[in-house]
C-alpha positions as CSV (number, residue, x, y, z in Angstrom):
1,X,-191.6,74.9,85.2
2,X,-193.2,71.9,86.8
3,X,-194.8,70.9,83.6
4,X,-191.5,71.3,81.7
5,X,-189.7,69.1,84.3
6,X,-192.3,66.6,85.5
7,X,-189.7,64.2,87.1
8,X,-187.7,66.8,88.9
9,X,-188.0,68.6,92.2
10,X,-187.8,72.3,91.9
11,X,-185.8,73.9,94.7
12,X,-184.2,77.2,95.7
13,X,-180.9,78.0,97.3
14,X,-180.5,79.9,100.5
15,X,-178.4,83.1,100.5
16,X,-175.4,81.5,102.3
17,X,-172.1,80.4,100.8
18,X,-171.3,76.8,100.4
19,X,-170.0,75.4,103.7
20,X,-170.9,78.5,105.8
21,X,-174.3,77.6,107.2
22,X,-174.0,77.7,111.0
23,X,-176.9,75.2,111.4
24,X,-175.2,72.2,109.8
25,X,-173.4,71.1,113.0
26,X,-176.3,71.6,115.5
27,X,-178.7,69.9,113.1
28,X,-176.4,66.9,112.7
29,X,-175.1,66.7,116.3
30,X,-177.6,64.0,117.3
31,X,-177.3,61.6,114.4
32,X,-176.8,58.4,116.3
33,X,-174.2,56.8,113.9
34,X,-170.9,58.7,114.2
35,X,-169.8,57.8,110.7
36,X,-173.2,59.0,109.3
37,X,-172.9,62.1,111.3
38,X,-169.5,63.0,110.0
39,X,-170.4,62.1,106.4
40,X,-173.6,64.1,106.6
41,X,-171.7,67.2,107.8
42,X,-169.2,66.8,105.0
43,X,-171.9,66.4,102.4
44,X,-174.0,69.4,103.6
45,X,-170.8,71.6,103.8
46,X,-169.8,70.7,100.2
47,X,-173.0,71.6,98.3
48,X,-175.3,74.6,97.8
49,X,-177.5,75.0,100.8
50,X,-181.0,74.4,99.4
51,X,-183.8,75.2,101.8
52,X,-186.2,72.4,102.4
53,X,-189.0,74.9,103.3
54,X,-190.0,74.9,99.7
55,X,-190.1,72.4,96.9
56,X,-192.3,72.2,93.8
57,X,-193.0,69.4,91.5
58,X,-195.4,66.8,90.3
59,X,-197.0,64.4,92.8
60,X,-194.6,61.8,91.4
61,X,-191.5,63.9,92.0
62,X,-192.5,65.1,95.4
63,X,-193.5,61.6,96.5
64,X,-190.1,60.2,95.4
65,X,-188.4,62.8,97.6
66,X,-190.7,62.3,100.5
67,X,-190.3,58.5,100.5
68,X,-186.6,58.7,100.4
69,X,-186.5,61.4,103.1
70,X,-188.6,59.2,105.3
71,X,-186.3,56.2,104.7
72,X,-183.2,58.4,105.5
73,X,-184.7,59.8,108.7
74,X,-185.4,56.2,109.9
75,X,-182.0,54.8,109.0
76,X,-178.7,56.7,108.6
77,X,-180.1,60.1,109.8
78,X,-181.8,58.6,112.8
79,X,-181.6,61.1,115.7
80,X,-181.2,64.2,113.5
81,X,-182.7,67.4,115.1
82,X,-185.0,70.1,113.7
83,X,-187.4,67.8,112.0
84,X,-184.6,66.5,109.7
85,X,-186.2,67.9,106.6
86,X,-183.2,70.0,105.7
87,X,-180.7,67.3,106.3
88,X,-182.8,64.7,104.4
89,X,-183.3,67.0,101.5
90,X,-179.5,67.6,101.3
91,X,-178.9,63.9,101.2
92,X,-181.6,63.3,98.6
93,X,-180.3,66.1,96.3
94,X,-176.7,65.1,96.6
95,X,-177.4,61.4,95.8
96,X,-180.0,62.1,93.1
97,X,-178.5,65.0,91.0
98,X,-180.8,64.3,88.1
99,X,-183.9,64.4,90.3
100,X,-183.9,68.2,91.0
101,X,-183.5,71.6,89.4
102,X,-182.4,74.8,91.1
103,X,-184.8,77.6,90.4
104,X,-184.5,81.4,91.2
105,X,-184.5,82.1,95.0
106,X,-187.5,84.4,94.6
107,X,-189.6,81.2,94.9
108,X,-188.2,80.7,98.4
109,X,-186.8,84.0,99.3
110,X,-185.1,83.3,102.7
111,X,-184.7,86.3,104.9
112,X,-182.1,84.7,107.2
113,X,-178.5,85.1,106.2
114,X,-179.6,87.7,103.6
115,X,-178.0,91.1,103.7
116,X,-180.8,93.4,105.1
117,X,-179.8,96.1,102.7
118,X,-180.8,94.0,99.7
119,X,-184.5,93.8,100.5
120,X,-187.4,95.8,102.0
121,X,-190.4,94.6,103.9
122,X,-193.3,97.0,103.3
123,X,-195.8,97.8,106.0
124,X,-198.4,95.5,104.5
125,X,-196.0,92.6,104.5
126,X,-194.9,92.6,100.8
127,X,-191.2,91.9,100.4
128,X,-189.3,93.5,97.7
129,X,-185.8,92.5,96.5
130,X,-183.9,95.7,95.9
131,X,-182.1,94.3,92.8
132,X,-185.5,94.0,91.1
133,X,-185.7,90.2,91.1
134,X,-189.2,88.9,91.6
135,X,-190.1,87.7,95.1
136,X,-193.0,85.2,95.0
137,X,-192.6,83.2,98.2
138,X,-191.0,84.6,101.4
139,X,-189.5,82.2,103.8
140,X,-189.1,83.6,107.3
141,X,-186.8,80.9,108.5
142,X,-185.2,81.3,111.9
143,X,-188.3,83.3,113.0
144,X,-187.0,86.3,111.0
145,X,-190.5,87.5,110.1
146,X,-191.9,87.5,113.6
147,X,-191.6,91.3,114.0
148,X,-194.1,91.6,111.1
149,X,-196.6,89.0,112.1
150,X,-199.2,91.5,113.4
151,X,-198.9,93.7,110.3
152,X,-199.4,90.7,108.0
153,X,-202.6,89.8,109.9
154,X,-204.1,93.3,109.6
């Protein structure tokens, strides 16, 4: 996919409905500029919630995103909490719709917000989606994989 889309960032959606992520307000609470804070909340609430914990692409596509993310975090997003990667990615994707491509969530299979009856974590750590979709990368955001850390290591 990277080869087929060399100028695009490949990203995966979190299993949360548009506008329903409970982290939007806490992550944006500390943006210094009140107008930027309000506009950022509105922007993140109106688009698919793409998780910044995973992105694939060519060095050129990743560098374009990282440069813009750094610029945003040092200007309009100044003060944002939780590293700001999620908020910066939301801004970047919203303002650059041709710069990204949504790929199947099995490339960043987020456990948080996912119905626990839709997946199974095997004793050795392998995660299986019960609908048969491939799970390539598991994202234990929100410390959701901590109970299995010891079994992963063994």
